[in-house]
N, C-alpha and C positions, 0 to 999 in steps of 0.2 A: 533150290528148286530147278535145277537143270532138266529142260525138255518140257517144262510147263510154262503156260503163258496166262498172263491176266484175263478176265472176263471181256476187257475191252478190246484186247488184241484178237482174242478167239471170234469176238462179234464181228469185227471188221474182216477177218479172214473167211468167216462162212457166211457172211452177208445176213447174219441174224441179229436183230437189238438185243441190247442188254436187257432190255423189260422182257422180251420174249425169251431169251436164254433164262431168266429168273423164274419165269412161268414153266418153263419145260423141266427146270430143276425140280420146282414143286410138284409137278405131275410125274415124275420120274422117267420122263421121256430121254431125257440128256442131262444126266447128273454129273457134276464137275470131277475131274479125278482127284482134286482135294479141295477141301474147305478148310481156311485156316481158323481154328478153334478160338482165336482170341480176337481177331478182328472180323471174321465172318466173310473175308475175300474169297471168291472164287476162282479156281485155276484149272485150267483144261490142258489137255494133251493133244499132239498132233494126231496120234491114233484116233482120236474123237472126230476128226474131219469128216470121215465118211459118213458115221451115223447122222452127224449135224446136217450133212448134205442130204441124205436120204429123208429126213424129217421134213426139211425145208421143201423138198421136190414133192412130197405127199401132200403138203399144206397149199402149195401151188395147184395142186390138182383137186383141191377142196375136200381132201379125206378128213373126216372128223378125227379130233385128238383121241378119242377112246379107242377107235380102230387103228389109228398109227401104233398106239400102245399094244393092240392085238399083234399087229406085224411084227413090232420090234422084239415081242416076246414069243414070237411063233417058235416052235421047237423044229420044224421042217419048211422047207420052201413050199410044201403043199399046202399047209396051214395058212402061211402069208398069202399064197395066191387065192385062197378061198375068201379071204378079208377083201383083196383087191378086187376079187370079182363080183362080191356083194356091192361094192361102191359102185363099179362100173355099170351094174343093172340099175342101180339107183339113179346113175347120171343119166342114162339113156332114157328112164322112164321121165325124168325132169326134162330131157330135151323134147321128147314127144309133147310133154305138157305144154311146155313153151311154144312149140309150133302150134298148138290149138290156139293157145292165147293169141298168138300173132295173127290166126285166121279171123277169130272175134274181133280184133282190135280193128282189123280192115272194114268188117260190118258195122262197127261203132263210127268209124269215119264216113260211112257211105250216108249218101241222103235218105232221109227215113221215107218209107213207103206207108202211105195213109190207107188203112182198111176201111172197108165200108162199115158204117155204123147205123143200127135201126133201132127202134125203140119196140117193145111188145109188152102187153098186159100179162101177168103171171097170176091165175088165180091161187089161192090157198091150197096148199095139198098136204096131206099126212106123209110123213117119211119114215123110215128105219134110219137110224143116225148111230154114230159113234165118234168120239174125239182122238185125234192124234195130236202129240206134241213132238216137235223135232226142230233143230234148227232148220234153215231155208235151204242149205247146201244138201242136206240128208232128208229133204221132206220126200222126195220122189220114192226113195227106198222104203219109206214109212207108210205112204199111200196103197202099196198094191197088199200087204197083209192086212190093213184096215178094211179095204173093201172085200177082200177074201172073207173075214170073219162075217161082214154084213151079209154078203150073197149066202154064205153058208146059213147063217141064222134064219134068213127069209125061207130057205129052202126047207129046212125042217119044220118050219109052221105052214108050208105050203102056200107061201105068199107070193105073186109074181111081181116084180117091176114094172110100173107102169109108164116110166120114161127113164132117160139117161142117168145114170149115176153123177155125182157132182160133189164140188168142195166149196165151202164157206170160210173165207180168213176172217177169223173174231177178233184181230186186231190188225192196224195198218203199219205196226213198226217190224218191217220185214227183216231189218237187221238186228231184231231181238236174238238173245242167247237160244230163246225157243219159241216157236210159234205154236199158237192153238188153233187147229183146223178142224172143222166139222164135216165128217163126210157124211153124205146122206144118198139114199136111193129113194125116189117117189114109189108110193104104194097106194093102193085102193082102200086099204084098211090099216089101221095102226098095228104094229105087231106087238107080241107079247115081251115085254122088257127082260131081257135076260143079261148075264154078265158081259156079253160081247156087243150088245146093241140096246140103243132105248128107242123109244117113240118119239119123233119130232113132228115139226109142222113147218113148211116154209110159208112165210106171209104172202098174202096177195100184194103185188106190188107192181109198178111200172118199171121196166128194165131197159137200160141203154146197153146194148150188146153187138159184139162182133164175133166173127168166127176165125180163128187162127187155125191154119193148116200147116200140118207138119209137127216136127218135134218141138219139144219146150226150149231149147237154147236160145231161140229168138223170139221168144212169146213176147217180149217188152214191146214190140211193134203194136200189138193188140191194144196195150193199155196205154200207150201213148196216143192212139187213135180215138179212143173213149175218152181220155183227158181232154184232147184237142175238140172233140165234138161237144162233148158236156160244157166247154166253156163257152163255144160258138152259139149254143142252142139255149144258154142260160139255165142250166139245169142245176140241182142241188143233189149232192149224195144223200141218199136216205137209208143206207144199209151197209153191210158188210160186202166186199168183192165176192163174186160166185164164179167157179168154173163148172161147166157142163160138159161132160165127156160124151160128145156126139158118135165119135169113132175112138174108143178106148184104145190104149196100148194092150196088145196081147203078145205072147210068145212067137217070135219069128216074124212078127208084122212089120214092115218097113215104117221108119219114122214118118216118111212123106204121105202114108195112107191115114195119119191121126188128124181128128178134127175137133176142136174144142172152141165151145163158145164161152168167151169171156162177158160175163154180166155184171152189170153195176146197178143195185136199185136207186132210183132218182125220183125227183118231183121238181114241178116248177118251182120258182122263186117263193112263190107265196101261193097257198092253197094246199089241198090233199091230193094224194095219189089216186086217180080213178082212172078206169080203162077209157080208152079214146073215145069209144061210142057213146059212154055216159057223159063224158066232159063235153062232147058236142052238143048234147041236149041243154 
């Protein structure tokens, strides 16, 4: 076997472990020059140093194994370059994402700013409603078409909204694989049910609320403020969390212009929810 070396020598020479070399053989990335049919021992040639070095370098650059296989099997340098360019674009996008995460981590470490929280009574009111289901990370993309269906359905029936559109989170497990969210638009009269919308009703209740200004990346401050206030005021949760889009997102509108009321139905520790003026009586 002149000119061939066992896998242990080849591994040390190329700085690739024996385990990795066996895996590369299995994947067809770096096949031994010879495999003993009786013992299964793998033997490599000096000519394979260059290929081993290329594979190791690409792995150091975090190129996925399937793409390394494409590069090694490319018929022309241009084909190999296309694969490398795809990986470069992916790494660039990942770097931008990491920069965004770093900025958000700075906000997490910052001292929390408490928002003003107030209570208000909301009378029962009819709504046009529809349900959307999506993971939390995809919810923003699901809201826009849902509201578009609602407003289109109301326009067809000649019904004008009487207040800002909103959403009710019908469960508190925000890390669930899929959230169920009710989108609603307050109306003066119940709409005729269609495939795109149904008739609904917001209950009359006491709301603890605060207003979040700007985009939704830092909306957690509003929820923290509500939780702190409700604890201090000894209120009890009495219904699903709601969002009221006082200034909703529109095409081209800056995020800084958005205003969203975050409202949680509440009640005192004992007793029913009543308007403040009735409670004083």
